[in-house]
TIMI-2910 file (N, C-alpha, C, CB; in pm, 1 decimal, decimal comma, always signed):
<rs>
+----------+----------+----------+----------+----------+----------+----------+----------+----------+----------+----------+----------+------+
!      n_x !      n_y !      n_z !     ca_x !     ca_y !     ca_z !      c_x !      c_y !      c_z !     cb_x !     cb_y !     cb_z ! resn !
+----------+----------+----------+----------+----------+----------+----------+----------+----------+----------+----------+----------+------+
!   -435,0 !   +559,3 !   +539,0 !   -405,9 !   +417,0 !   +584,1 !   -269,0 !   +425,2 !   +673,1 !   -387,5 !   +310,8 !   +446,8 !  Met !
!   -279,2 !   +352,6 !   +768,4 !   -157,9 !   +335,7 !   +863,8 !   -150,3 !   +197,4 !   +897,5 !   -166,8 !   +420,4 !   +996,9 !  Val !
!    -26,5 !   +161,8 !   +967,4 !     -4,7 !    +24,2 !  +1007,7 !    +16,9 !    +26,7 !  +1163,3 !   +121,3 !    -40,5 !   +928,8 !  Val !
!     +3,0 !   +130,5 !  +1223,8 !    +21,1 !   +150,2 !  +1371,1 !   -116,8 !   +122,3 !  +1440,1 !    +74,1 !   +302,1 !  +1404,5 !  Asp !
!   -115,8 !     +3,1 !  +1514,6 !   -260,1 !    -33,7 !  +1572,9 !   -304,4 !    +61,4 !  +1697,4 !   -259,0 !   -195,7 !  +1628,2 !  Arg !
!   -204,8 !   +135,1 !  +1746,3 !   -232,7 !   +228,2 !  +1857,2 !   -356,0 !   +322,5 !  +1808,9 !    -94,8 !   +317,6 !  +1894,8 !  Arg !
!   -376,9 !   +350,3 !  +1691,1 !   -495,8 !   +436,0 !  +1645,1 !   -617,6 !   +383,6 !  +1683,4 !   -502,5 !   +454,0 !  +1501,2 !  Val !
!   -628,7 !   +244,8 !  +1701,9 !   -750,7 !   +182,5 !  +1735,8 !   -789,3 !   +185,4 !  +1885,2 !   -744,3 !    +47,0 !  +1690,4 !  Leu !
!   -718,9 !   +269,4 !  +1958,3 !   -745,5 !   +287,7 !  +2108,3 !   -789,6 !   +428,6 !  +2133,3 !   -616,3 !   +256,5 !  +2197,2 !  Thr !
!   -895,3 !   +433,5 !  +2230,1 !   -962,3 !   +557,9 !  +2262,6 !   -853,9 !   +658,7 !  +2318,1 !  -1080,2 !   +531,9 !  +2369,1 !  Arg !
!   -757,1 !   +605,6 !  +2395,9 !   -668,7 !   +688,0 !  +2459,7 !   -602,6 !   +785,0 !  +2359,2 !   -569,9 !   +606,0 !  +2532,1 !  Glu !
!   -574,2 !   +729,9 !  +2260,2 !   -497,3 !   +818,1 !  +2152,9 !   -575,7 !   +940,1 !  +2095,6 !   -457,9 !   +727,6 !  +2027,8 !  Leu !
!   -703,2 !   +917,6 !  +2096,9 !   -790,9 !  +1034,0 !  +2055,9 !   -845,5 !  +1111,8 !  +2163,5 !   -902,7 !   +989,9 !  +1977,1 !  Trp !
!   -813,2 !  +1082,4 !  +2294,8 !   -878,2 !  +1164,8 !  +2397,2 !   -832,7 !  +1316,8 !  +2393,3 !   -847,1 !  +1103,6 !  +2537,0 !  Ser !
!   -718,6 !  +1347,2 !  +2345,7 !   -666,8 !  +1485,8 !  +2348,6 !   -711,4 !  +1571,1 !  +2235,6 !   -520,5 !  +1485,1 !  +2349,5 !  Gly !
!   -793,5 !  +1500,2 !  +2137,5 !   -851,7 !  +1586,1 !  +2032,2 !   -974,7 !  +1637,3 !  +2044,3 !   -855,8 !  +1527,7 !  +1921,7 !  Phe !
!   -989,7 !  +1766,2 !  +2077,0 !  -1123,3 !  +1834,3 !  +2113,7 !  -1199,2 !  +1829,4 !  +1991,2 !  -1110,6 !  +1987,4 !  +2166,9 !  Asn !
!  -1330,8 !  +1809,1 !  +1997,3 !  -1428,0 !  +1805,4 !  +1894,0 !  -1424,4 !  +1688,3 !  +1799,6 !  -1416,8 !  +1922,4 !  +1819,9 !  Gly !
!  -1331,3 !  +1585,6 !  +1819,3 !  -1319,7 !  +1479,7 !  +1732,6 !  -1384,1 !  +1355,5 !  +1797,5 !  -1175,4 !  +1458,5 !  +1696,4 !  Val !
!  -1478,1 !  +1296,0 !  +1733,8 !  -1536,6 !  +1175,6 !  +1801,1 !  -1485,2 !  +1058,2 !  +1707,1 !  -1709,6 !  +1182,5 !  +1814,1 !  Val !
!  -1404,8 !   +965,1 !  +1773,9 !  -1368,3 !   +849,7 !  +1680,3 !  -1460,3 !   +732,0 !  +1702,0 !  -1219,0 !   +802,2 !  +1702,2 !  Pro !
!  -1493,3 !   +663,1 !  +1596,4 !  -1584,5 !   +540,3 !  +1590,3 !  -1471,3 !   +438,3 !  +1563,9 !  -1712,8 !   +543,7 !  +1465,9 !  Asp !
!  -1427,6 !   +347,0 !  +1656,5 !  -1337,7 !   +259,2 !  +1641,7 !  -1380,8 !   +132,4 !  +1599,5 !  -1274,0 !   +252,1 !  +1744,5 !  Leu !
!  -1342,3 !    +71,4 !  +1486,2 !  -1394,1 !    -67,2 !  +1443,1 !  -1277,4 !   -150,2 !  +1424,9 !  -1480,5 !    -66,3 !  +1309,1 !  Arg !
!  -1258,3 !   -239,2 !  +1524,4 !  -1143,1 !   -345,3 !  +1518,9 !  -1190,8 !   -462,1 !  +1429,5 !  -1103,4 !   -403,8 !  +1671,9 !  Val !
!  -1100,5 !   -495,7 !  +1334,7 !  -1117,4 !   -611,2 !  +1256,8 !  -1119,4 !   -749,8 !  +1332,0 !  -1012,4 !   -610,2 !  +1159,6 !  Gly !
!  -1193,1 !   -842,1 !  +1263,0 !  -1179,0 !   -985,2 !  +1327,4 !  -1047,8 !  -1051,9 !  +1279,8 !  -1306,6 !  -1083,6 !  +1285,7 !  Asp !
!  -1031,5 !  -1163,6 !  +1339,3 !   -909,4 !  -1246,8 !  +1308,3 !   -889,8 !  -1266,3 !  +1153,3 !   -922,4 !  -1390,3 !  +1378,9 !  Phe !
!   -991,2 !  -1297,0 !  +1091,0 !  -1001,0 !  -1325,4 !   +947,4 !  -1002,6 !  -1206,0 !   +863,5 !  -1119,4 !  -1402,7 !   +918,3 !  Asp !
!  -1031,9 !  -1088,8 !   +920,7 !  -1032,2 !   -962,3 !   +839,2 !   -909,1 !   -926,8 !   +778,4 !  -1071,0 !   -851,1 !   +916,4 !  Asp !
!   -891,5 !   -875,1 !   +655,5 !   -769,6 !   -837,3 !   +613,4 !   -711,3 !   -711,8 !   +666,2 !   -774,3 !   -831,9 !   +484,7 !  Pro !
!   -810,0 !   -631,8 !   +739,2 !   -761,9 !   -506,7 !   +802,4 !   -763,0 !   -520,9 !   +947,7 !   -845,1 !   -386,8 !   +763,0 !  Leu !
!   -662,7 !   -463,6 !  +1013,8 !   -663,2 !   -454,4 !  +1163,4 !   -789,4 !   -390,5 !  +1207,7 !   -541,8 !   -373,9 !  +1218,0 !  Ala !
!   -838,2 !   -274,3 !  +1141,9 !   -946,8 !   -203,2 !  +1192,3 !   -974,6 !    -71,7 !  +1092,9 !   -913,7 !   -162,8 !  +1346,5 !  Gly !
!  -1068,7 !     +6,2 !  +1140,6 !  -1095,9 !   +135,0 !  +1072,6 !  -1132,1 !   +231,6 !  +1186,2 !  -1215,3 !   +123,6 !   +960,7 !  Val !
!  -1085,0 !   +353,1 !  +1175,3 !  -1116,0 !   +458,1 !  +1267,7 !  -1189,2 !   +554,5 !  +1179,2 !   -987,9 !   +521,1 !  +1340,6 !  Val !
!  -1327,4 !   +588,0 !  +1215,7 !  -1389,7 !   +695,9 !  +1158,0 !  -1402,4 !   +818,9 !  +1241,7 !  -1512,4 !   +656,1 !  +1116,5 !  Arg !
!  -1347,1 !   +930,7 !  +1201,0 !  -1337,1 !  +1042,2 !  +1272,7 !  -1443,1 !  +1148,5 !  +1222,2 !  -1196,9 !  +1089,5 !  +1265,8 !  Leu !
!  -1508,8 !  +1206,0 !  +1325,3 !  -1618,1 !  +1298,2 !  +1286,5 !  -1584,2 !  +1419,8 !  +1372,9 !  -1772,5 !  +1237,4 !  +1313,5 !  Arg !
!  -1594,7 !  +1533,5 !  +1300,3 !  -1565,4 !  +1664,7 !  +1379,1 !  -1708,4 !  +1725,0 !  +1384,1 !  -1447,7 !  +1773,1 !  +1301,4 !  Gly !
!  -1716,1 !  +1848,3 !  +1445,8 !  -1832,4 !  +1907,0 !  +1479,0 !  -1882,7 !  +1950,8 !  +1330,3 !  -1811,8 !  +2027,3 !  +1590,7 !  Val !
!  -1817,5 !  +2010,4 !  +1238,3 !  -1877,3 !  +2052,6 !  +1109,5 !  -1799,8 !  +1992,1 !   +988,7 !  -1878,0 !  +2209,7 !  +1099,6 !  Glu !
!  -1703,6 !  +1912,6 !  +1015,9 !  -1627,9 !  +1845,0 !   +914,1 !  -1692,8 !  +1711,9 !   +867,1 !  -1489,3 !  +1819,2 !   +966,1 !  Ala !
!  -1657,1 !  +1671,7 !   +735,5 !  -1705,2 !  +1557,7 !   +688,5 !  -1623,2 !  +1442,3 !   +756,5 !  -1700,2 !  +1558,6 !   +538,2 !  Arg !
!  -1665,7 !  +1322,0 !   +754,0 !  -1621,5 !  +1210,8 !   +819,2 !  -1474,8 !  +1171,4 !   +746,3 !  -1738,0 !  +1094,3 !   +810,6 !  Ala !
!  -1378,1 !  +1123,2 !   +817,6 !  -1250,8 !  +1075,0 !   +775,6 !  -1231,2 !   +945,3 !   +824,1 !  -1143,7 !  +1158,5 !   +816,3 !  Leu !
!  -1197,0 !   +848,6 !   +734,2 !  -1167,2 !   +713,8 !   +771,8 !  -1012,7 !   +690,3 !   +768,6 !  -1241,3 !   +615,5 !   +677,6 !  Asp !
!   -976,7 !   +629,5 !   +878,5 !   -834,4 !   +590,4 !   +888,7 !   -828,5 !   +430,8 !   +870,7 !   -770,5 !   +639,1 !  +1035,3 !  Ile !
!   -782,7 !   +371,6 !   +772,5 !   -766,3 !   +236,2 !   +756,8 !   -641,3 !   +181,6 !   +817,3 !   -771,8 !   +206,1 !   +621,7 !  Val !
!   -655,6 !    +87,6 !   +906,9 !   -543,1 !    +26,9 !   +984,1 !   -506,8 !   -108,3 !   +918,9 !   -582,7 !     +6,4 !  +1139,0 !  Val !
!   -403,9 !   -119,7 !   +842,7 !   -363,4 !   -245,6 !   +773,4 !   -290,2 !   -332,1 !   +887,2 !   -261,5 !   -213,9 !   +639,2 !  Ala !
!   -287,2 !   -454,7 !   +859,2 !   -217,0 !   -550,1 !   +936,8 !   -101,0 !   -625,2 !   +874,1 !   -308,7 !   -641,8 !   +981,1 !  Lys !
!    -81,2 !   -604,8 !   +744,3 !    +19,3 !   -671,7 !   +667,5 !   +140,9 !   -585,7 !   +655,7 !    -32,4 !   -708,7 !   +532,4 !  His !
!   +252,1 !   -648,3 !   +668,0 !   +386,0 !   -568,9 !   +657,4 !   +409,8 !   -498,1 !   +531,3 !   +503,2 !   -659,0 !   +675,3 !  Arg !
!   +364,5 !   -568,7 !   +415,8 !   +383,8 !   -498,8 !   +279,0 !   +324,0 !   -355,4 !   +281,3 !   +311,8 !   -584,0 !   +159,5 !  Phe !
!   +222,3 !   -330,6 !   +348,7 !   +150,0 !   -204,6 !   +349,3 !   +228,7 !    -94,9 !   +399,3 !    +30,1 !   -213,7 !   +426,7 !  Val !
!   +320,7 !   -131,9 !   +517,7 !   +412,8 !    -38,5 !   +560,8 !   +510,1 !     +3,1 !   +451,7 !   +482,3 !    -90,9 !   +675,0 !  Gly !
!   +549,4 !    -86,6 !   +380,4 !   +653,6 !    -63,4 !   +266,2 !   +587,7 !    +36,4 !   +153,4 !   +697,3 !   -216,6 !   +192,8 !  Asp !
!   +461,3 !     +1,3 !   +126,1 !   +383,3 !    +90,4 !    +44,5 !   +372,9 !   +229,9 !    +95,0 !   +252,1 !    +37,7 !    +28,9 !  Val !
!   +348,5 !   +248,3 !   +214,1 !   +332,2 !   +383,5 !   +274,4 !   +468,4 !   +458,9 !   +273,1 !   +276,8 !   +371,9 !   +423,9 !  Leu !
!   +568,6 !   +384,4 !   +300,5 !   +709,7 !   +432,5 !   +308,6 !   +733,7 !   +500,5 !   +164,6 !   +820,5 !   +303,5 !   +341,9 !  Thr !
!   +703,4 !   +433,5 !    +54,6 !   +723,4 !   +479,2 !    -82,0 !   +640,8 !   +588,7 !   -119,1 !   +702,2 !   +375,9 !   -174,3 !  Arg !
!   +534,2 !   +614,1 !    -49,8 !   +435,0 !   +726,8 !    -92,5 !   +505,7 !   +858,1 !   -120,9 !   +326,2 !   +753,9 !    +20,9 !  Ala !
!   +469,9 !   +933,6 !   -212,0 !   +520,2 !  +1057,3 !   -251,9 !   +428,3 !  +1166,3 !   -231,0 !   +558,1 !  +1053,4 !   -384,0 !  Glu !
!   +469,4 !  +1295,6 !   -200,6 !   +388,4 !  +1407,2 !   -169,8 !   +310,8 !  +1434,7 !   -277,2 !   +459,1 !  +1520,4 !   -131,7 !  Ala !
!   +181,9 !  +1479,9 !   -273,6 !    +82,7 !  +1508,9 !   -363,8 !    -29,2 !  +1586,5 !   -305,1 !    +36,1 !  +1390,6 !   -421,0 !  Gly !
!    -90,9 !  +1666,1 !   -387,1 !   -196,7 !  +1752,6 !   -338,8 !   -338,8 !  +1680,9 !   -373,6 !   -182,7 !  +1902,0 !   -408,3 !  Tyr !
!   -412,7 !  +1680,6 !   -265,8 !   -553,7 !  +1625,2 !   -269,9 !   -649,4 !  +1731,8 !   -206,0 !   -564,0 !  +1481,2 !   -188,2 !  Val !
!   -724,0 !  +1791,0 !   -280,0 !   -827,0 !  +1889,7 !   -248,7 !   -741,1 !  +2017,3 !   -186,8 !   -944,4 !  +1824,0 !   -138,4 !  Ser !
!   -620,4 !  +2045,1 !   -235,4 !   -545,9 !  +2142,4 !   -196,9 !   -462,8 !  +2129,6 !    -79,0 !   -618,3 !  +2237,1 !   -186,0 !  Gly !
!   -454,7 !  +2002,0 !    -29,5 !   -389,3 !  +1969,3 !    +98,7 !   -272,6 !  +1880,7 !    +50,6 !   -490,6 !  +1893,2 !   +208,9 !  Val !
!   -139,9 !  +1903,9 !    +94,2 !    -29,3 !  +1823,4 !    +63,7 !    -37,4 !  +1701,5 !   +146,8 !    +98,6 !  +1895,7 !    +83,8 !  Leu !
!    -41,9 !  +1584,7 !    +94,1 !    -55,7 !  +1446,6 !   +159,9 !    +34,6 !  +1347,4 !    +97,2 !   -200,9 !  +1392,2 !   +150,6 !  Val !
!    +77,5 !  +1242,6 !   +162,1 !   +123,2 !  +1139,8 !   +105,0 !    +41,2 !  +1052,8 !    +12,0 !   +166,7 !  +1076,3 !   +195,2 !  Pro !
!    +78,3 !  +1030,9 !   -123,8 !     +7,4 !   +957,6 !   -207,4 !    +80,0 !   +834,1 !   -256,0 !    -32,8 !  +1038,2 !   -310,6 !  Val !
!    +11,3 !   +716,7 !   -249,8 !    +90,1 !   +596,4 !   -301,0 !   +118,0 !   +600,0 !   -439,6 !    +21,4 !   +470,7 !   -276,4 !  Val !
!   +224,7 !   +538,8 !   -478,0 !   +262,2 !   +526,0 !   -620,3 !   +168,4 !   +447,4 !   -696,0 !   +393,7 !   +466,9 !   -636,1 !  Arg !
!   +149,1 !   +439,5 !   -835,1 !    +64,6 !   +362,3 !   -903,4 !    +79,6 !   +214,5 !   -895,6 !    +70,9 !   +400,5 !  -1025,8 !  Leu !
!   +213,0 !   +169,3 !   -902,3 !   +248,5 !    +20,3 !   -875,1 !   +202,8 !    -13,1 !   -737,9 !   +407,2 !    -10,7 !   -887,2 !  Ala !
!   +220,9 !    +75,9 !   -642,4 !   +175,2 !    +27,6 !   -509,7 !    +22,3 !    +26,3 !   -492,9 !   +235,6 !   +114,6 !   -400,7 !  Asp !
!    -46,9 !   +120,5 !   -570,2 !   -186,3 !   +112,4 !   -564,5 !   -227,9 !    -17,9 !   -627,4 !   -250,4 !   +230,7 !   -631,1 !  Leu !
!   -165,1 !    -78,8 !   -720,2 !   -192,9 !   -208,8 !   -794,0 !   -180,4 !   -306,3 !   -690,9 !    -95,5 !   -241,2 !   -916,9 !  Val !
!    -56,6 !   -306,8 !   -611,5 !    -36,8 !   -403,1 !   -504,7 !   -150,1 !   -394,1 !   -399,1 !   +100,5 !   -380,0 !   -438,7 !  Leu !
!   -201,7 !   -293,5 !   -373,4 !   -311,6 !   -275,2 !   -264,9 !   -431,9 !   -335,0 !   -326,1 !   -340,2 !   -117,3 !   -221,4 !  Leu !
!   -462,7 !   -316,8 !   -458,2 !   -576,7 !   -360,7 !   -514,3 !   -565,5 !   -507,4 !   -538,3 !   -605,5 !   -286,8 !   -633,6 !  Lys !
!   -439,2 !   -569,2 !   -567,1 !   -427,0 !   -715,5 !   -570,1 !   -461,9 !   -792,1 !   -429,3 !   -279,7 !   -747,7 !   -612,7 !  Leu !
!   -411,8 !   -711,1 !   -329,9 !   -442,5 !   -771,4 !   -187,0 !   -583,5 !   -769,4 !   -166,7 !   -375,0 !   -693,1 !    -66,8 !  Phe !
!   -660,6 !   -663,8 !   -204,2 !   -810,3 !   -656,6 !   -180,7 !   -877,3 !   -775,4 !   -262,0 !   -871,8 !   -508,2 !   -229,8 !  Ala !
!   -838,4 !   -787,0 !   -388,4 !   -873,4 !   -887,5 !   -464,7 !  -1015,0 !   -894,5 !   -516,7 !   -844,0 !   -993,0 !   -398,5 !  Gly !
!  -1097,7 !   -800,9 !   -520,9 !  -1241,6 !   -799,4 !   -555,4 !  -1252,6 !   -768,7 !   -707,2 !  -1322,3 !   -690,1 !   -467,2 !  Gly !
!  -1379,5 !   -791,5 !   -760,6 !  -1385,9 !   -760,0 !   -911,1 !  -1361,0 !   -628,6 !   -948,9 !  -1511,4 !   -789,8 !   -966,7 !  Pro !
!  -1405,6 !   -531,6 !   -875,8 !  -1379,0 !   -401,8 !   -898,7 !  -1241,4 !   -366,5 !   -888,0 !  -1451,0 !   -327,0 !   -818,8 !  Gln !
!  -1161,0 !   -429,0 !   -791,8 !  -1022,4 !   -417,5 !   -786,7 !   -946,3 !   -469,3 !   -907,2 !   -978,3 !   -482,5 !   -671,7 !  Asp !
!  -1004,3 !   -584,4 !   -957,5 !   -926,9 !   -625,5 !  -1084,0 !   -947,6 !   -534,7 !  -1207,9 !   -968,5 !   -769,0 !  -1124,9 !  Ala !
!  -1063,7 !   -488,2 !  -1214,0 !  -1090,2 !   -372,0 !  -1322,8 !   -999,4 !   -259,4 !  -1297,2 !  -1243,1 !   -313,2 !  -1319,5 !  Trp !
!   -993,7 !   -210,3 !  -1171,7 !   -900,3 !    -91,0 !  -1143,4 !   -764,1 !   -118,2 !  -1177,3 !   -901,8 !    -49,4 !   -999,4 !  Asp !
!   -713,3 !   -229,1 !  -1149,5 !   -586,9 !   -279,9 !  -1184,0 !   -566,5 !   -284,4 !  -1331,5 !   -568,8 !   -410,9 !  -1126,6 !  Ile !
!   -647,5 !   -330,0 !  -1418,8 !   -644,6 !   -324,3 !  -1551,8 !   -626,4 !   -177,6 !  -1615,5 !   -764,3 !   -387,4 !  -1594,8 !  Glu !
!   -694,0 !    -93,4 !  -1539,5 !   -700,6 !    +48,5 !  -1583,5 !   -569,8 !   +109,8 !  -1550,1 !   -818,5 !   +128,4 !  -1516,0 !  Gln !
!   -510,2 !    +61,1 !  -1431,6 !   -389,5 !   +123,9 !  -1379,8 !   -269,0 !    +64,0 !  -1475,5 !   -369,2 !    +88,4 !  -1212,5 !  Ala !
!   -278,7 !    -39,7 !  -1528,3 !   -186,4 !   -100,5 !  -1615,4 !   -181,0 !    -24,0 !  -1750,6 !   -223,6 !   -246,3 !  -1634,8 !  Leu !
!   -306,6 !    +13,5 !  -1797,6 !   -310,7 !    +81,7 !  -1924,4 !   -251,5 !   +218,2 !  -1910,5 !   -451,5 !    +90,0 !  -1977,1 !  Ile !
!   -266,0 !   +286,0 !  -1798,4 !   -210,9 !   +424,5 !  -1769,3 !    -55,7 !   +411,4 !  -1740,9 !   -288,6 !   +493,1 !  -1638,6 !  Ala !
!    -22,6 !   +304,8 !  -1664,7 !   +118,6 !   +301,5 !  -1628,1 !   +233,1 !   +221,6 !  -1708,1 !   +118,4 !   +252,7 !  -1500,5 !  Gly !
!   +158,8 !   +138,3 !  -1791,0 !   +246,2 !    +57,3 !  -1893,2 !   +347,5 !    -27,6 !  -1827,7 !   +322,5 !   +150,9 !  -1991,4 !  Gly !
!   +448,0 !    -50,9 !  -1893,0 !   +562,9 !   -155,3 !  -1863,4 !   +620,4 !   -126,9 !  -1730,5 !   +682,9 !   -150,8 !  -1972,5 !  Ala !
!   +633,2 !     +5,1 !  -1710,5 !   +708,9 !    +39,2 !  -1561,7 !   +632,2 !     -1,9 !  -1448,0 !   +735,1 !   +197,5 !  -1535,8 !  Glu !
!   +498,6 !     +0,4 !  -1453,9 !   +425,2 !    -48,2 !  -1335,6 !   +418,0 !   -191,6 !  -1337,3 !   +288,1 !     +7,6 !  -1326,8 !  Val !
!   +404,8 !   -255,4 !  -1445,6 !   +417,4 !   -395,5 !  -1445,7 !   +538,3 !   -466,3 !  -1399,0 !   +397,4 !   -433,2 !  -1564,6 !  Arg !
!   +657,0 !   -385,4 !  -1423,2 !   +775,0 !   -429,9 !  -1379,5 !   +789,5 !   -404,5 !  -1225,2 !   +880,6 !   -366,5 !  -1459,2 !  Ser !
!   +742,1 !   -286,6 !  -1174,2 !   +749,9 !   -265,0 !  -1026,3 !   +664,9 !   -371,8 !   -952,7 !   +699,1 !   -118,3 !   -987,9 !  Glu !
!   +552,9 !   -404,2 !  -1002,6 !   +461,2 !   -498,6 !   -934,8 !   +526,1 !   -633,4 !   -940,8 !   +317,6 !   -501,9 !  -1000,7 !  Val !
!   +577,9 !   -674,6 !  -1051,0 !   +655,8 !   -789,1 !  -1071,6 !   +769,2 !   -818,3 !   -965,9 !   +712,7 !   -776,9 !  -1202,9 !  Asp !
!   +822,7 !   -703,5 !   -941,2 !   +942,4 !   -702,0 !   -841,8 !   +899,7 !   -715,0 !   -700,2 !  +1024,7 !   -570,6 !   -853,2 !  Ala !
!   +766,9 !   -674,4 !   -672,0 !   +725,6 !   -683,7 !   -529,8 !   +606,3 !   -770,3 !   -500,4 !   +696,5 !   -550,5 !   -479,3 !  Arg !
!   +564,6 !   -852,1 !   -606,1 !   +445,5 !   -933,1 !   -585,9 !   +475,2 !  -1045,9 !   -478,9 !   +398,9 !   -995,9 !   -724,5 !  Ile !
!   +600,3 !  -1088,7 !   -475,6 !   +624,3 !  -1191,0 !   -368,5 !   +613,4 !  -1156,2 !   -241,6 !   +741,0 !  -1243,4 !   -374,6 !  Gly !
!   +585,7 !  -1031,0 !   -195,8 !   +552,1 !   -983,5 !    -62,0 !   +398,0 !  -1008,3 !    -22,6 !   +586,1 !   -830,7 !    -54,8 !  Asp !
!   +317,3 !  -1044,9 !   -138,6 !   +164,0 !  -1049,2 !   -111,0 !   +134,8 !  -1202,2 !    -99,7 !    +68,3 !   -974,3 !   -237,5 !  Leu !
!    +11,1 !  -1223,0 !    -31,5 !    -32,7 !  -1353,1 !    -11,5 !    -59,3 !  -1427,6 !   -147,2 !   -154,7 !  -1349,0 !    +74,3 !  Pro !
!    -68,1 !  -1553,9 !   -148,3 !    -81,3 !  -1643,0 !   -256,1 !   -204,0 !  -1615,4 !   -348,3 !    -87,8 !  -1778,5 !   -201,6 !  Ala !
!   -314,8 !  -1566,5 !   -292,7 !   -432,7 !  -1547,3 !   -367,1 !   -412,1 !  -1415,2 !   -451,4 !   -558,6 !  -1541,0 !   -270,7 !  Asp !
!   -341,8 !  -1318,9 !   -399,3 !   -305,5 !  -1192,4 !   -463,2 !   -203,0 !  -1220,9 !   -576,6 !   -246,2 !  -1090,9 !   -356,6 !  Ala !
!   -113,1 !  -1311,3 !   -552,0 !    -21,6 !  -1346,4 !   -665,1 !    -86,4 !  -1414,5 !   -763,7 !    +90,2 !  -1424,9 !   -626,5 !  Arg !
!   -196,5 !  -1508,3 !   -746,4 !   -265,1 !  -1568,3 !   -839,8 !   -351,4 !  -1477,7 !   -936,7 !   -340,7 !  -1659,5 !   -773,9 !  Glu !
!   -410,0 !  -1378,1 !   -869,1 !   -485,0 !  -1266,2 !   -933,6 !   -385,2 !  -1199,6 !  -1029,0 !   -544,4 !  -1159,4 !   -824,5 !  Leu !
!   -266,3 !  -1164,7 !   -978,4 !   -167,0 !  -1100,3 !  -1073,3 !   -131,9 !  -1167,6 !  -1185,2 !    -50,5 !  -1072,6 !  -1014,6 !  Trp !
!   -113,0 !  -1303,6 !  -1174,4 !    -73,7 !  -1389,1 !  -1277,7 !   -198,6 !  -1382,2 !  -1379,6 !    -38,8 !  -1540,1 !  -1220,7 !  Thr !
!   -322,4 !  -1398,5 !  -1343,9 !   -429,9 !  -1395,6 !  -1427,7 !   -444,1 !  -1261,4 !  -1508,1 !   -547,5 !  -1423,0 !  -1348,0 !  Arg !
!   -420,1 !  -1150,8 !  -1436,2 !   -437,1 !  -1021,0 !  -1506,7 !   -316,5 !   -999,3 !  -1594,4 !   -454,4 !   -900,8 !  -1405,9 !  Ile !
!   -202,6 !  -1034,8 !  -1546,0 !    -76,5 !   -998,9 !  -1615,0 !    -68,7 !  -1068,9 !  -1747,1 !    +46,7 !  -1034,6 !  -1529,8 !  Arg !
!   -129,5 !  -1173,0 !  -1762,3 !    -93,0 !  -1266,0 !  -1883,5 !   -232,0 !  -1267,3 !  -1973,7 !    -45,1 !  -1435,4 !  -1827,9 !  His !
+----------+----------+----------+----------+----------+----------+----------+----------+----------+----------+----------+----------+------+
</rs>
């Protein structure tokens, strides 16, 4: 996930040999600026999600280093994952949030409470329903 919309331009990817980008720019009403699907010659596809809301940049800034499939990458904190799920707002997201709250307890609730004001009204309403 990134917030820099330049990744949605072909020029950015022109210097990457063997990588074929599939650029999908979001509509005005889309919660995402777009998605870039990268395919290499023998590698599995990789999606780069381009967010358009400022709070996502803050989430990415707070990410901590962690290993995924043996590769050190930035990983969002559990409270920030809850914020992203609140923003997405689907039924599966609500279930995921409930599970994250079971795992993270009062600390995660407190962190989300402190940052929920950065999200749109529908995400805040979902948090109120889940939180109480």
